[in-house]
Steps between C-alpha positions, in 0.01 A plus 500: 500500500636838409390821665601855419690736722358840587719775636488837659819694456644844508806637329651816635624732228798715586845591381656293777488129574157385608308174513198296407273367776160338515285203596436193285152344520324216321178542302289456817693773685710270719861604556775288346820441700811366324449673164827579321497864387770583243564860393715518186642801319805612303533764776607226744862390498390146588205529251256325741415560863287241685273513804262239646160580650470458876224322695261785425574507127708818522816570304748785476770529232730776625773730368388508138661772287281700261410302190239283333429170673333170424367326811427127491299315767546122522350237733468127433141409411421849370542666162803729481408868486726762335450877513713745302537873515 
């Protein structure tokens, strides 16, 4: 069975390093712990920065320089979700 991931996120726009934070929920609104959240961008020296959601479905990818990012959410048993922009 495959279910989709829903997410609530915010991206702070600034000239300095910032971050992406939010909560990952399933289609019924339940929080999802253990989701791999990958932020990728040419602006990153390492190209990808990874966080994992906590027990309340929250994640925080910190110290991101200005740039355009693709964020991918992955959890076994769920469809992978990718957001760009």
